[in-house]
C-alpha positions in Angstrom: 17.2 136.9 56.7 20.7 137.4 58.1 21.3 136.5 61.8 23.3 138.7 63.8 26.9 137.7 64.5 27.6 137.2 68.3 30.6 138.6 69.7 33.7 136.3 69.6 35.2 134.8 72.9 38.6 136.7 72.2 36.4 140.1 71.6 34.8 139.7 74.8 37.9 138.8 76.9 39.4 142.1 75.2 36.6 144.3 76.4 37.0 142.8 80.0 40.7 143.2 80.0 40.2 147.1 78.9 37.6 147.5 81.5 40.0 146.2 84.0 42.6 148.4 83.1 40.7 151.6 83.1 39.4 150.9 86.6 42.9 150.0 87.7 44.4 153.2 86.1 42.1 155.1 88.6 44.5 153.9 91.4 48.2 154.6 92.1 48.3 151.0 93.2 48.3 149.1 89.6 47.1 146.7 88.8 44.6 145.8 91.4 44.9 142.2 92.8 42.2 139.9 91.6 38.9 140.1 93.8 39.4 143.7 94.8 36.7 145.9 95.0 37.9 149.1 92.7 36.5 151.5 95.3 38.6 149.8 98.5 40.0 152.6 100.7 43.2 150.6 101.4 44.5 151.8 98.0 44.5 155.4 98.8 47.6 157.4 98.8 46.7 159.6 101.9 43.8 159.8 104.4 43.5 163.3 106.0 41.2 163.6 109.2 39.8 166.5 111.3 37.7 165.7 114.4 36.3 168.5 117.0 35.4 166.9 120.3 35.8 167.5 124.0 38.3 166.4 126.3 39.1 166.3 130.1 42.7 166.1 131.7 43.0 165.7 135.3 46.2 165.1 137.4 46.1 163.6 140.8 49.1 164.2 143.2 50.6 164.4 146.4 52.0 167.5 145.2 49.9 170.8 144.7 52.1 172.1 142.0 51.5 168.9 139.9 47.8 168.5 140.8 45.3 170.0 138.4 42.1 169.4 136.2 41.1 171.1 132.6 38.5 170.5 130.5 36.8 172.3 127.1 36.4 171.7 123.5 39.1 170.3 121.4 40.2 169.5 117.7 42.2 166.5 116.3 44.0 166.4 112.8 45.5 163.4 111.4 47.3 162.3 108.3 48.2 158.9 106.9 50.5 159.0 103.9 50.8 155.4 102.5 53.8 154.2 100.7 51.9 151.1 99.7 48.8 149.6 100.9 50.8 148.2 103.9 53.4 150.6 105.1 52.7 154.5 105.7 53.7 157.4 107.9 51.4 158.9 110.3 51.2 162.4 111.9 48.6 163.3 114.6 48.2 166.6 116.3 45.7 167.2 119.1 45.1 170.6 120.8 42.5 171.8 123.4 40.7 175.1 122.9 40.2 177.5 125.8 41.3 175.1 128.4 42.3 176.7 132.0 43.5 175.2 135.5 43.3 176.6 139.0 46.1 179.1 139.6 45.9 179.4 143.3 45.6 176.7 146.1 43.1 179.0 148.2 41.0 180.8 145.5 39.1 179.9 142.5 41.5 182.1 140.3 42.1 180.3 137.1 45.0 180.7 134.4 44.8 179.7 130.6 46.5 176.0 129.9 46.7 174.7 126.3 46.9 170.8 126.1 48.7 169.6 123.1 49.7 166.1 121.7 51.9 165.5 118.9 52.5 161.8 117.4 54.6 160.8 114.4 54.9 157.0 113.7 55.7 154.3 111.1 52.5 152.1 110.6 52.6 148.5 109.0 48.9 147.5 108.1 47.5 143.9 107.1 44.3 142.7 106.0 42.8 139.3 106.7 41.7 138.8 102.9 41.2 140.9 99.9 37.6 141.3 100.5 36.5 145.0 100.8 34.6 143.7 104.2 37.9 142.5 105.4 39.4 143.0 109.1 42.6 144.9 109.3 45.3 145.4 112.0 47.9 148.3 112.1 50.8 148.3 114.2 52.7 151.6 114.6 56.2 152.8 116.4 56.7 156.5 116.6 57.5 159.5 119.0 54.6 161.1 121.3 55.0 164.5 122.8 52.3 165.4 125.2 52.4 169.2 126.7 50.6 171.3 129.2 51.6 174.8 128.2 50.9 177.9 130.6 51.9 181.3 130.4 55.5 182.3 130.8 54.5 185.0 133.4 52.5 182.6 135.6 53.5 182.9 139.2 51.7 179.6 140.5 52.2 176.9 137.7 54.5 175.4 135.5 54.5 174.0 132.1 54.8 170.3 131.6 56.3 168.1 128.7 56.1 164.2 128.4 57.6 162.4 125.5 58.8 159.3 124.4 58.6 156.1 122.3 54.7 155.0 121.4 53.7 151.5 120.2 50.4 151.5 118.9 47.6 148.9 117.5 44.7 149.6 115.9 41.9 147.0 114.7 39.3 147.6 112.3 36.5 145.2 112.0 33.9 145.8 109.4 30.1 144.6 110.1 29.0 145.7 106.7 30.5 147.3 103.5 29.8 150.8 105.1 30.4 150.4 108.8 33.4 149.3 110.9 34.2 149.1 114.6 37.4 150.6 115.8 39.8 149.1 118.7 43.1 150.6 119.5 45.7 150.6 122.0 48.8 152.5 122.8 51.9 151.9 125.1 54.6 154.4 125.9 56.8 152.1 128.2 59.6 155.0 129.1 58.9 158.5 129.1 60.8 161.7 129.6 59.1 164.1 131.8 60.3 167.9 132.0 58.9 170.4 134.1 59.1 174.0 132.3 59.7 177.0 134.4 57.6 180.1 134.0 57.5 182.7 136.8 57.9 179.7 138.9 60.9 177.0 138.8 60.3 173.9 140.6 61.3 170.4 140.7 59.0 167.8 142.2 62.2 165.5 142.7 64.8 163.3 141.0 65.2 160.6 138.3 61.2 160.5 137.3 59.7 156.8 136.4 57.0 157.5 133.9 55.0 155.4 131.6 51.4 155.6 129.9 48.9 153.3 128.2 46.1 154.9 125.8 42.7 152.7 124.9 40.5 153.9 122.4 37.2 152.7 120.8 34.6 153.7 118.1 33.0 153.5 114.9 33.8 154.4 111.2 31.1 154.9 108.4 32.4 154.4 104.8 30.2 156.6 102.4 32.9 155.6 99.5 36.5 155.3 99.6 37.1 159.0 99.6 34.9 159.8 102.4 34.2 158.6 106.0 32.4 159.7 109.1 33.8 158.5 112.6 33.5 158.7 116.3 36.1 157.8 118.8 36.3 157.9 122.8 40.0 157.4 123.9 41.5 157.1 127.5 45.0 157.8 128.3 46.7 157.0 131.8 50.1 158.5 132.6 51.9 157.7 135.6 55.3 159.4 137.0 56.9 158.7 140.2 59.9 161.0 141.7 62.9 160.0 143.8 64.0 162.5 146.6 62.5 165.6 147.9 60.7 168.3 145.8 62.7 171.9 145.7 59.8 174.0 146.7 57.4 174.0 149.8 53.8 172.6 148.7 51.4 175.8 149.2 48.4 173.7 150.3 50.4 171.9 153.0 53.4 174.0 154.0 55.4 171.0 153.9 58.3 169.8 151.1 56.7 166.5 150.0 59.3 163.6 149.3 58.5 160.4 146.8 56.0 162.9 144.7 53.8 160.7 142.5 51.5 162.0 139.7 48.7 160.2 137.9 47.2 161.9 134.9 43.9 161.0 133.0 43.2 162.0 129.6 39.6 161.4 128.1 38.8 162.5 124.5 35.4 162.1 122.7 36.1 163.1 118.8 33.3 162.9 115.9 35.3 163.5 112.5 35.6 163.3 109.0 38.3 161.9 106.7 39.1 162.7 103.1 41.0 160.1 101.2 42.3 159.7 97.6 
């Protein structure tokens, strides 16, 4: 009776090589380094995220025209485009939905005010190992633009634009193959503050010194390399101090303040979804 012939070692190696080649062909980065799981999301060309949420922004100041608070629903959209697994471009756009601020120092009258934040940056990402469960850190440098927009016809409020360089850090620390903690921080060491005229044109003073920091904390849940769900809580703190005196009397005190300072806190809570590929 004939004995079935076993596969030769060379045949097995050829089949294994073909399998690995087929898996690698599914990725834009080929060949995959040894030991890397084929579904590792670090080899995505792009990651696109949309995150509805809620926000609160409040500005404390010695000058009524710079003192306000606003809150409401919001949405954050983010796109990461990876030139390779380590270097990429990131674009992030945040906008409030239906926010308002007080329009009078003596009544409860409000006016529509939209908070918008845009960030564009160059990112460098590094992993601690080739394991799919490896922690990673991402460093970024870019441009950040923070705006408070009100109607051009508004008689008691002005618009604000705060912009400058943004240095960021993000750590992703997986605890399982499907769950990871997120910890982030940003520093904006030198900001330009522009008070936008509406029906009113004011200046809080001269040569403002302004800076900001931002901290974030959250979790990511990996369904697979193409789909992730996440939540994130962030807090941004801005500080601006002006030299000299304001050009307009404070309607709440009847005085013209000098050395105006402004402290702005912006808090967001987002739950979002990421598409990658």
